PDB file of N, CA, C and O in Angstrom:
ATOM      1  N   MET A   1      -6.747  53.123  58.686  1.00  0.00           N
ATOM      2  CA  MET A   1      -6.695  54.309  57.942  1.00  0.00           C
ATOM      3  C   MET A   1      -7.081  54.474  56.681  1.00  0.00           C
ATOM      4  O   MET A   1      -6.816  53.625  55.830  1.00  0.00           O
ATOM      5  N   GLY A   2      -7.780  55.630  56.395  1.00  0.00           N
ATOM      6  CA  GLY A   2      -8.400  56.089  55.093  1.00  0.00           C
ATOM      7  C   GLY A   2      -7.359  56.570  54.130  1.00  0.00           C
ATOM      8  O   GLY A   2      -6.160  56.620  54.403  1.00  0.00           O
ATOM      9  N   ALA A   3      -7.812  56.868  53.157  1.00  0.00           N
ATOM     10  CA  ALA A   3      -7.325  57.161  51.938  1.00  0.00           C
ATOM     11  C   ALA A   3      -6.617  58.600  52.249  1.00  0.00           C
ATOM     12  O   ALA A   3      -5.484  58.976  51.947  1.00  0.00           O
ATOM     13  N   LEU A   4      -7.636  59.266  52.940  1.00  0.00           N
ATOM     14  CA  LEU A   4      -7.367  60.666  53.242  1.00  0.00           C
ATOM     15  C   LEU A   4      -5.866  60.898  54.274  1.00  0.00           C
ATOM     16  O   LEU A   4      -4.859  61.604  54.210  1.00  0.00           O
ATOM     17  N   GLN A   5      -6.266  60.143  54.953  1.00  0.00           N
ATOM     18  CA  GLN A   5      -5.424  59.877  56.439  1.00  0.00           C
ATOM     19  C   GLN A   5      -3.732  59.799  55.459  1.00  0.00           C
ATOM     20  O   GLN A   5      -2.769  60.549  55.615  1.00  0.00           O
ATOM     21  N   ARG A   6      -3.863  58.678  54.521  1.00  0.00           N
ATOM     22  CA  ARG A   6      -2.687  57.935  53.921  1.00  0.00           C
ATOM     23  C   ARG A   6      -2.007  59.149  53.021  1.00  0.00           C
ATOM     24  O   ARG A   6      -0.782  59.232  52.930  1.00  0.00           O
ATOM     25  N   ILE A   7      -2.692  59.869  52.514  1.00  0.00           N
ATOM     26  CA  ILE A   7      -2.230  60.845  51.490  1.00  0.00           C
ATOM     27  C   ILE A   7      -1.737  62.220  52.714  1.00  0.00           C
ATOM     28  O   ILE A   7      -0.746  62.916  52.496  1.00  0.00           O
ATOM     29  N   ALA A   8      -2.509  62.382  53.796  1.00  0.00           N
ATOM     30  CA  ALA A   8      -1.844  63.349  54.805  1.00  0.00           C
ATOM     31  C   ALA A   8      -0.202  62.969  54.931  1.00  0.00           C
ATOM     32  O   ALA A   8       0.847  63.583  54.739  1.00  0.00           O
ATOM     33  N   LEU A   9      -0.633  61.406  55.427  1.00  0.00           N
ATOM     34  CA  LEU A   9       0.669  61.348  55.660  1.00  0.00           C
ATOM     35  C   LEU A   9       1.857  61.336  54.821  1.00  0.00           C
ATOM     36  O   LEU A   9       2.998  61.655  55.157  1.00  0.00           O
ATOM     37  N   LEU A  10       1.529  61.006  53.905  1.00  0.00           N
ATOM     38  CA  LEU A  10       2.877  61.159  52.783  1.00  0.00           C
ATOM     39  C   LEU A  10       3.140  62.614  52.554  1.00  0.00           C
ATOM     40  O   LEU A  10       4.289  63.025  52.714  1.00  0.00           O
ATOM     41  N   LEU A  11       2.047  63.549  52.142  1.00  0.00           N
ATOM     42  CA  LEU A  11       2.498  64.798  52.494  1.00  0.00           C
ATOM     43  C   LEU A  11       3.123  65.609  53.404  1.00  0.00           C
ATOM     44  O   LEU A  11       3.735  66.623  53.068  1.00  0.00           O
ATOM     45  N   THR A  12       2.939  64.994  55.243  1.00  0.00           N
ATOM     46  CA  THR A  12       3.784  65.072  55.991  1.00  0.00           C
ATOM     47  C   THR A  12       5.201  64.845  55.973  1.00  0.00           C
ATOM     48  O   THR A  12       6.107  65.627  56.262  1.00  0.00           O
ATOM     49  N   ILE A  13       5.256  63.537  55.551  1.00  0.00           N
ATOM     50  CA  ILE A  13       6.734  62.763  55.280  1.00  0.00           C
ATOM     51  C   ILE A  13       7.496  63.758  54.630  1.00  0.00           C
ATOM     52  O   ILE A  13       8.501  64.281  55.111  1.00  0.00           O
ATOM     53  N   ILE A  14       6.777  64.128  53.029  1.00  0.00           N
ATOM     54  CA  ILE A  14       7.566  64.879  52.091  1.00  0.00           C
ATOM     55  C   ILE A  14       7.987  66.168  52.751  1.00  0.00           C
ATOM     56  O   ILE A  14       9.150  66.556  52.638  1.00  0.00           O
ATOM     57  N   GLY A  15       6.785  67.077  53.669  1.00  0.00           N
ATOM     58  CA  GLY A  15       7.323  67.944  54.342  1.00  0.00           C
ATOM     59  C   GLY A  15       8.848  67.732  55.178  1.00  0.00           C
ATOM     60  O   GLY A  15       9.946  68.207  54.888  1.00  0.00           O
ATOM     61  N   ALA A  16       8.459  66.844  56.306  1.00  0.00           N
ATOM     62  CA  ALA A  16       9.877  66.099  57.132  1.00  0.00           C
ATOM     63  C   ALA A  16      10.606  66.229  56.245  1.00  0.00           C
ATOM     64  O   ALA A  16      11.384  67.183  56.253  1.00  0.00           O
ATOM     65  N   ILE A  17      10.595  65.364  55.248  1.00  0.00           N
ATOM     66  CA  ILE A  17      12.233  65.773  54.261  1.00  0.00           C
ATOM     67  C   ILE A  17      12.554  67.029  54.011  1.00  0.00           C
ATOM     68  O   ILE A  17      13.505  67.615  54.528  1.00  0.00           O
ATOM     69  N   ASN A  18      11.854  67.449  53.290  1.00  0.00           N
ATOM     70  CA  ASN A  18      12.002  68.947  52.892  1.00  0.00           C
ATOM     71  C   ASN A  18      12.664  69.740  54.229  1.00  0.00           C
ATOM     72  O   ASN A  18      13.826  70.144  54.189  1.00  0.00           O
ATOM     73  N   TRP A  19      11.958  69.888  55.206  1.00  0.00           N
ATOM     74  CA  TRP A  19      12.686  70.433  56.553  1.00  0.00           C
ATOM     75  C   TRP A  19      13.922  69.985  56.870  1.00  0.00           C
ATOM     76  O   TRP A  19      14.771  70.815  57.194  1.00  0.00           O
ATOM     77  N   GLY A  20      14.266  68.493  56.831  1.00  0.00           N
ATOM     78  CA  GLY A  20      15.195  67.878  56.802  1.00  0.00           C
ATOM     79  C   GLY A  20      16.339  68.817  56.435  1.00  0.00           C
ATOM     80  O   GLY A  20      17.210  69.396  57.085  1.00  0.00           O
ATOM     81  N   LEU A  21      15.997  68.746  55.116  1.00  0.00           N
ATOM     82  CA  LEU A  21      17.163  69.027  54.027  1.00  0.00           C
ATOM     83  C   LEU A  21      17.594  70.312  53.875  1.00  0.00           C
ATOM     84  O   LEU A  21      18.661  70.550  53.309  1.00  0.00           O
ATOM     85  N   ILE A  22      16.463  71.686  54.580  1.00  0.00           N
ATOM     86  CA  ILE A  22      16.345  72.743  54.544  1.00  0.00           C
ATOM     87  C   ILE A  22      17.803  73.198  55.797  1.00  0.00           C
ATOM     88  O   ILE A  22      18.824  73.867  55.634  1.00  0.00           O
ATOM     89  N   GLY A  23      17.089  72.248  57.339  1.00  0.00           N
ATOM     90  CA  GLY A  23      17.896  72.398  58.665  1.00  0.00           C
ATOM     91  C   GLY A  23      19.563  71.636  57.864  1.00  0.00           C
ATOM     92  O   GLY A  23      20.564  72.339  57.732  1.00  0.00           O
ATOM     93  N   PHE A  24      19.532  70.408  57.506  1.00  0.00           N
ATOM     94  CA  PHE A  24      21.132  70.095  57.290  1.00  0.00           C
ATOM     95  C   PHE A  24      21.772  70.648  56.180  1.00  0.00           C
ATOM     96  O   PHE A  24      22.987  70.839  56.146  1.00  0.00           O
ATOM     97  N   PHE A  25      21.007  70.911  55.274  1.00  0.00           N
ATOM     98  CA  PHE A  25      21.903  71.477  53.891  1.00  0.00           C
ATOM     99  C   PHE A  25      21.750  72.802  53.322  1.00  0.00           C
ATOM    100  O   PHE A  25      22.463  73.298  52.449  1.00  0.00           O
ATOM    101  N   GLN A  26      20.504  73.458  54.043  1.00  0.00           N
ATOM    102  CA  GLN A  26      19.903  74.924  53.387  1.00  0.00           C
ATOM    103  C   GLN A  26      19.494  74.602  51.862  1.00  0.00           C
ATOM    104  O   GLN A  26      19.534  75.412  50.937  1.00  0.00           O
ATOM    105  N   PHE A  27      19.236  73.737  51.816  1.00  0.00           N
ATOM    106  CA  PHE A  27      18.754  73.397  50.553  1.00  0.00           C
ATOM    107  C   PHE A  27      17.098  73.014  50.523  1.00  0.00           C
ATOM    108  O   PHE A  27      16.713  71.975  51.060  1.00  0.00           O
ATOM    109  N   ASP A  28      16.203  73.890  49.886  1.00  0.00           N
ATOM    110  CA  ASP A  28      14.749  73.502  49.799  1.00  0.00           C
ATOM    111  C   ASP A  28      14.103  72.995  48.637  1.00  0.00           C
ATOM    112  O   ASP A  28      13.743  73.592  47.622  1.00  0.00           O
ATOM    113  N   LEU A  29      14.015  71.776  48.959  1.00  0.00           N
ATOM    114  CA  LEU A  29      13.931  70.777  47.890  1.00  0.00           C
ATOM    115  C   LEU A  29      12.293  71.270  46.910  1.00  0.00           C
ATOM    116  O   LEU A  29      12.337  70.976  45.716  1.00  0.00           O
ATOM    117  N   VAL A  30      11.214  71.836  47.317  1.00  0.00           N
ATOM    118  CA  VAL A  30      10.009  72.207  47.058  1.00  0.00           C
ATOM    119  C   VAL A  30      10.469  73.449  46.111  1.00  0.00           C
ATOM    120  O   VAL A  30      10.231  73.670  44.923  1.00  0.00           O
ATOM    121  N   ALA A  31      11.015  73.981  46.817  1.00  0.00           N
ATOM    122  CA  ALA A  31      11.421  75.354  45.973  1.00  0.00           C
ATOM    123  C   ALA A  31      12.155  75.131  44.776  1.00  0.00           C
ATOM    124  O   ALA A  31      11.820  75.839  43.826  1.00  0.00           O
ATOM    125  N   ALA A  32      13.019  74.369  44.604  1.00  0.00           N
ATOM    126  CA  ALA A  32      14.286  74.051  43.635  1.00  0.00           C
ATOM    127  C   ALA A  32      13.325  73.251  42.823  1.00  0.00           C
ATOM    128  O   ALA A  32      13.548  73.326  41.615  1.00  0.00           O
ATOM    129  N   ILE A  33      12.410  72.574  43.137  1.00  0.00           N
ATOM    130  CA  ILE A  33      11.797  71.877  41.903  1.00  0.00           C
ATOM    131  C   ILE A  33      10.525  72.579  41.502  1.00  0.00           C
ATOM    132  O   ILE A  33      10.021  72.219  40.438  1.00  0.00           O
ATOM    133  N   PHE A  34       9.892  73.590  42.243  1.00  0.00           N
ATOM    134  CA  PHE A  34       8.460  74.371  41.731  1.00  0.00           C
ATOM    135  C   PHE A  34       9.034  75.764  41.431  1.00  0.00           C
ATOM    136  O   PHE A  34       8.201  76.669  41.464  1.00  0.00           O
ATOM    137  N   GLY A  35       9.892  75.997  41.237  1.00  0.00           N
ATOM    138  CA  GLY A  35      10.721  77.738  40.832  1.00  0.00           C
ATOM    139  C   GLY A  35      10.665  78.305  42.124  1.00  0.00           C
ATOM    140  O   GLY A  35       9.888  79.243  41.946  1.00  0.00           O
ATOM    141  N   GLY A  36      10.899  78.321  42.959  1.00  0.00           N
ATOM    142  CA  GLY A  36      11.214  79.419  44.503  1.00  0.00           C
ATOM    143  C   GLY A  36      10.028  79.167  45.626  1.00  0.00           C
ATOM    144  O   GLY A  36       8.930  78.627  45.495  1.00  0.00           O
ATOM    145  N   GLN A  37      10.554  79.659  46.580  1.00  0.00           N
ATOM    146  CA  GLN A  37       9.603  80.151  47.825  1.00  0.00           C
ATOM    147  C   GLN A  37       8.361  80.591  47.348  1.00  0.00           C
ATOM    148  O   GLN A  37       7.338  79.963  47.618  1.00  0.00           O
ATOM    149  N   ASN A  38       8.350  81.636  46.648  1.00  0.00           N
ATOM    150  CA  ASN A  38       7.147  82.708  46.326  1.00  0.00           C
ATOM    151  C   ASN A  38       6.297  81.909  44.812  1.00  0.00           C
ATOM    152  O   ASN A  38       5.376  82.402  44.160  1.00  0.00           O
ATOM    153  N   SER A  39       6.790  80.946  44.651  1.00  0.00           N
ATOM    154  CA  SER A  39       6.128  80.621  43.382  1.00  0.00           C
ATOM    155  C   SER A  39       4.999  79.842  43.639  1.00  0.00           C
ATOM    156  O   SER A  39       5.009  78.874  44.399  1.00  0.00           O
ATOM    157  N   VAL A  40       3.726  80.368  42.832  1.00  0.00           N
ATOM    158  CA  VAL A  40       2.282  79.538  43.392  1.00  0.00           C
ATOM    159  C   VAL A  40       2.663  78.041  43.424  1.00  0.00           C
ATOM    160  O   VAL A  40       2.402  77.494  44.495  1.00  0.00           O
ATOM    161  N   TRP A  41       2.999  77.579  42.858  1.00  0.00           N
ATOM    162  CA  TRP A  41       3.136  75.887  42.922  1.00  0.00           C
ATOM    163  C   TRP A  41       3.789  75.821  44.099  1.00  0.00           C
ATOM    164  O   TRP A  41       3.137  75.088  44.843  1.00  0.00           O
ATOM    165  N   SER A  42       4.650  76.184  44.573  1.00  0.00           N
ATOM    166  CA  SER A  42       5.580  76.086  45.925  1.00  0.00           C
ATOM    167  C   SER A  42       4.426  76.483  47.239  1.00  0.00           C
ATOM    168  O   SER A  42       4.352  75.938  48.340  1.00  0.00           O
ATOM    169  N   ARG A  43       3.745  77.401  46.797  1.00  0.00           N
ATOM    170  CA  ARG A  43       2.915  77.849  47.973  1.00  0.00           C
ATOM    171  C   ARG A  43       1.850  76.904  48.139  1.00  0.00           C
ATOM    172  O   ARG A  43       1.426  76.517  49.228  1.00  0.00           O
ATOM    173  N   ILE A  44       1.464  76.573  47.087  1.00  0.00           N
ATOM    174  CA  ILE A  44       0.308  75.161  47.304  1.00  0.00           C
ATOM    175  C   ILE A  44       1.200  74.066  47.450  1.00  0.00           C
ATOM    176  O   ILE A  44       0.294  73.248  47.615  1.00  0.00           O
ATOM    177  N   ILE A  45       2.102  73.459  47.517  1.00  0.00           N
ATOM    178  CA  ILE A  45       2.511  72.502  48.064  1.00  0.00           C
ATOM    179  C   ILE A  45       2.396  72.633  49.632  1.00  0.00           C
ATOM    180  O   ILE A  45       1.701  71.950  50.384  1.00  0.00           O
ATOM    181  N   TYR A  46       3.532  74.028  50.053  1.00  0.00           N
ATOM    182  CA  TYR A  46       3.540  74.608  51.145  1.00  0.00           C
ATOM    183  C   TYR A  46       2.153  74.004  51.811  1.00  0.00           C
ATOM    184  O   TYR A  46       2.319  72.885  52.298  1.00  0.00           O
ATOM    185  N   SER A  47       0.840  74.529  51.920  1.00  0.00           N
ATOM    186  CA  SER A  47      -0.054  74.845  52.123  1.00  0.00           C
ATOM    187  C   SER A  47      -0.819  73.433  52.159  1.00  0.00           C
ATOM    188  O   SER A  47      -1.673  73.333  53.041  1.00  0.00           O
ATOM    189  N   LEU A  48      -0.652  72.491  51.437  1.00  0.00           N
ATOM    190  CA  LEU A  48      -1.071  71.063  51.424  1.00  0.00           C
ATOM    191  C   LEU A  48      -0.581  70.350  52.501  1.00  0.00           C
ATOM    192  O   LEU A  48      -1.322  69.805  53.319  1.00  0.00           O
ATOM    193  N   VAL A  49       1.164  70.310  52.569  1.00  0.00           N
ATOM    194  CA  VAL A  49       1.341  69.998  53.737  1.00  0.00           C
ATOM    195  C   VAL A  49       1.105  70.360  54.966  1.00  0.00           C
ATOM    196  O   VAL A  49       1.113  69.486  55.832  1.00  0.00           O
ATOM    197  N   GLY A  50       0.852  71.676  55.303  1.00  0.00           N
ATOM    198  CA  GLY A  50       0.295  72.073  56.305  1.00  0.00           C
ATOM    199  C   GLY A  50      -1.238  71.680  56.700  1.00  0.00           C
ATOM    200  O   GLY A  50      -1.771  71.682  57.809  1.00  0.00           O
ATOM    201  N   ILE A  51      -1.646  71.421  55.716  1.00  0.00           N
ATOM    202  CA  ILE A  51      -3.198  71.204  56.154  1.00  0.00           C
ATOM    203  C   ILE A  51      -3.168  69.462  56.278  1.00  0.00           C
ATOM    204  O   ILE A  51      -4.061  68.840  56.854  1.00  0.00           O
ATOM    205  N   ALA A  52      -2.109  68.884  55.701  1.00  0.00           N
ATOM    206  CA  ALA A  52      -1.885  67.455  56.057  1.00  0.00           C
ATOM    207  C   ALA A  52      -1.003  67.210  57.523  1.00  0.00           C
ATOM    208  O   ALA A  52      -0.886  66.153  58.143  1.00  0.00           O
ATOM    209  N   GLY A  53      -0.434  68.541  57.850  1.00  0.00           N
ATOM    210  CA  GLY A  53       0.103  68.394  59.167  1.00  0.00           C
ATOM    211  C   GLY A  53      -0.984  68.290  60.325  1.00  0.00           C
ATOM    212  O   GLY A  53      -0.886  67.464  61.233  1.00  0.00           O
ATOM    213  N   LEU A  54      -2.141  69.300  60.200  1.00  0.00           N
ATOM    214  CA  LEU A  54      -3.215  69.417  60.872  1.00  0.00           C
ATOM    215  C   LEU A  54      -4.480  68.019  60.904  1.00  0.00           C
ATOM    216  O   LEU A  54      -5.336  67.756  61.750  1.00  0.00           O
ATOM    217  N   ILE A  55      -4.220  67.520  59.947  1.00  0.00           N
ATOM    218  CA  ILE A  55      -5.204  66.331  59.647  1.00  0.00           C
ATOM    219  C   ILE A  55      -4.401  65.139  60.400  1.00  0.00           C
ATOM    220  O   ILE A  55      -5.093  64.360  61.054  1.00  0.00           O
ATOM    221  N   ASN A  56      -3.066  64.941  60.364  1.00  0.00           N
ATOM    222  CA  ASN A  56      -2.116  63.944  60.917  1.00  0.00           C
ATOM    223  C   ASN A  56      -2.137  64.178  62.624  1.00  0.00           C
ATOM    224  O   ASN A  56      -2.054  63.254  63.433  1.00  0.00           O
ATOM    225  N   LEU A  57      -2.280  65.759  63.009  1.00  0.00           N
ATOM    226  CA  LEU A  57      -2.624  66.240  64.445  1.00  0.00           C
ATOM    227  C   LEU A  57      -3.996  65.516  64.914  1.00  0.00           C
ATOM    228  O   LEU A  57      -4.068  65.045  66.049  1.00  0.00           O
ATOM    229  N   ALA A  58      -4.830  65.458  64.218  1.00  0.00           N
ATOM    230  CA  ALA A  58      -6.041  64.531  64.861  1.00  0.00           C
ATOM    231  C   ALA A  58      -5.865  63.087  65.196  1.00  0.00           C
ATOM    232  O   ALA A  58      -6.483  62.469  66.063  1.00  0.00           O
ATOM    233  N   LEU A  59      -4.733  62.530  64.217  1.00  0.00           N
ATOM    234  CA  LEU A  59      -4.365  60.922  64.808  1.00  0.00           C
ATOM    235  C   LEU A  59      -3.796  60.943  65.881  1.00  0.00           C
ATOM    236  O   LEU A  59      -3.643  59.846  66.417  1.00  0.00           O
ATOM    237  N   LEU A  60      -3.269  62.181  66.602  1.00  0.00           N
ATOM    238  CA  LEU A  60      -2.870  61.504  67.935  1.00  0.00           C
ATOM    239  C   LEU A  60      -3.649  61.703  68.928  1.00  0.00           C
ATOM    240  O   LEU A  60      -3.143  61.815  70.045  1.00  0.00           O
ATOM    241  N   PHE A  61      -4.810  61.777  68.790  1.00  0.00           N
ATOM    242  CA  PHE A  61      -5.680  61.705  69.749  1.00  0.00           C
ATOM    243  C   PHE A  61      -6.984  60.861  69.863  1.00  0.00           C
ATOM    244  O   PHE A  61      -7.817  60.851  70.769  1.00  0.00           O
ATOM    245  N   LYS A  62      -6.931  60.069  68.554  1.00  0.00           N
ATOM    246  CA  LYS A  62      -7.850  58.680  68.352  1.00  0.00           C
ATOM    247  C   LYS A  62      -7.504  57.633  69.288  1.00  0.00           C
ATOM    248  O   LYS A  62      -6.354  57.207  69.401  1.00  0.00           O
ATOM    249  N   PRO A  63      -8.320  57.289  69.843  1.00  0.00           N
ATOM    250  CA  PRO A  63      -8.307  56.101  70.504  1.00  0.00           C
ATOM    251  C   PRO A  63      -7.234  54.965  69.451  1.00  0.00           C
ATOM    252  O   PRO A  63      -7.068  55.021  68.232  1.00  0.00           O
ATOM    253  N   ALA A  64      -6.648  54.000  70.439  1.00  0.00           N
ATOM    254  CA  ALA A  64      -5.939  53.113  69.429  1.00  0.00           C
ATOM    255  C   ALA A  64      -6.842  52.178  68.784  1.00  0.00           C
ATOM    256  O   ALA A  64      -6.361  51.650  67.781  1.00  0.00           O
ATOM    257  N   GLU A  65      -8.458  51.705  69.204  1.00  0.00           N
ATOM    258  CA  GLU A  65      -9.306  50.741  68.532  1.00  0.00           C
ATOM    259  C   GLU A  65      -9.576  51.541  67.331  1.00  0.00           C
ATOM    260  O   GLU A  65      -9.230  51.019  66.272  1.00  0.00           O
ATOM    261  N   GLU A  66     -10.248  52.969  67.264  1.00  0.00           N
ATOM    262  CA  GLU A  66     -10.226  53.467  66.191  1.00  0.00           C
ATOM    263  C   GLU A  66      -9.190  53.272  64.726  1.00  0.00           C
ATOM    264  O   GLU A  66      -9.421  52.998  63.548  1.00  0.00           O
ATOM    265  N   LEU A  67      -8.111  53.540  65.431  1.00  0.00           N
ATOM    266  CA  LEU A  67      -6.982  53.334  64.598  1.00  0.00           C
ATOM    267  C   LEU A  67      -6.564  52.161  63.724  1.00  0.00           C
ATOM    268  O   LEU A  67      -5.719  52.056  62.835  1.00  0.00           O
ATOM    269  N   GLY A  68      -7.730  51.018  64.458  1.00  0.00           N
ATOM    270  CA  GLY A  68      -7.375  49.654  63.986  1.00  0.00           C
ATOM    271  C   GLY A  68      -6.228  48.616  64.814  1.00  0.00           C
ATOM    272  O   GLY A  68      -6.000  47.433  64.558  1.00  0.00           O
ATOM    273  N   ARG A  69      -5.806  49.194  65.531  1.00  0.00           N
ATOM    274  CA  ARG A  69      -4.264  48.797  66.723  1.00  0.00           C
ATOM    275  C   ARG A  69      -5.205  48.268  67.650  1.00  0.00           C
ATOM    276  O   ARG A  69      -6.306  48.785  67.836  1.00  0.00           O
ATOM    277  N   THR A  70      -4.828  47.323  68.194  1.00  0.00           N
ATOM    278  CA  THR A  70      -4.949  46.595  69.730  1.00  0.00           C
ATOM    279  C   THR A  70      -3.658  46.608  70.517  1.00  0.00           C
ATOM    280  O   THR A  70      -2.522  46.778  70.073  1.00  0.00           O
ATOM    281  N   GLU A  71      -3.981  46.428  71.582  1.00  0.00           N
ATOM    282  CA  GLU A  71      -3.085  46.226  72.726  1.00  0.00           C
ATOM    283  C   GLU A  71      -2.411  45.172  72.856  1.00  0.00           C
ATOM    284  O   GLU A  71      -3.103  44.600  73.699  1.00  0.00           O
ATOM    285  N   PRO A  72      -1.311  44.278  72.582  1.00  0.00           N
ATOM    286  CA  PRO A  72      -0.626  43.274  72.634  1.00  0.00           C
ATOM    287  C   PRO A  72      -1.298  42.422  74.106  1.00  0.00           C
ATOM    288  O   PRO A  72      -1.264  42.948  75.218  1.00  0.00           O
ATOM    289  N   LYS A  73      -1.773  41.309  73.897  1.00  0.00           N
ATOM    290  CA  LYS A  73      -2.354  40.504  75.195  1.00  0.00           C
ATOM    291  C   LYS A  73      -1.244  39.931  75.649  1.00  0.00           C
ATOM    292  O   LYS A  73      -0.400  39.524  74.851  1.00  0.00           O
ATOM    293  N   ALA A  74      -1.085  39.818  76.955  1.00  0.00           N
ATOM    294  CA  ALA A  74      -0.155  38.930  77.638  1.00  0.00           C
ATOM    295  C   ALA A  74      -0.250  37.627  77.298  1.00  0.00           C
ATOM    296  O   ALA A  74      -1.228  37.080  76.788  1.00  0.00           O
ATOM    297  N   THR A  75       0.916  37.078  77.625  1.00  0.00           N
ATOM    298  CA  THR A  75       0.829  35.377  76.742  1.00  0.00           C
ATOM    299  C   THR A  75       1.290  34.629  78.134  1.00  0.00           C
ATOM    300  O   THR A  75       2.245  35.076  78.769  1.00  0.00           O
ATOM    301  N   ARG A  76       0.717  33.713  78.482  1.00  0.00           N
ATOM    302  CA  ARG A  76       1.114  32.612  79.184  1.00  0.00           C
ATOM    303  C   ARG A  76       2.267  31.559  78.829  1.00  0.00           C
ATOM    304  O   ARG A  76       2.177  30.994  77.739  1.00  0.00           O
ATOM    305  N   THR A  77       3.272  31.274  79.613  1.00  0.00           N
ATOM    306  CA  THR A  77       4.179  30.329  79.214  1.00  0.00           C
ATOM    307  C   THR A  77       4.424  29.536  80.205  1.00  0.00           C
ATOM    308  O   THR A  77       5.218  28.605  80.069  1.00  0.00           O
TER     309      THR A  77
END
């Protein structure tokens, strides 16, 4: 996994936590930190999280070999 994919994964996790807070507690952490949903900084964060989600969407369709994972081999006993 490259650096861009790791950053995208981190941003996606941040977005998921924010959505969880909104769903469970009606609290938007990004808006609280950056000055409301309509502030420039909040919109930048929301945009970056959205782009990160699109980058991570591409990971769904990559073969396991490209991701560095291999299928477990059957062992004999």
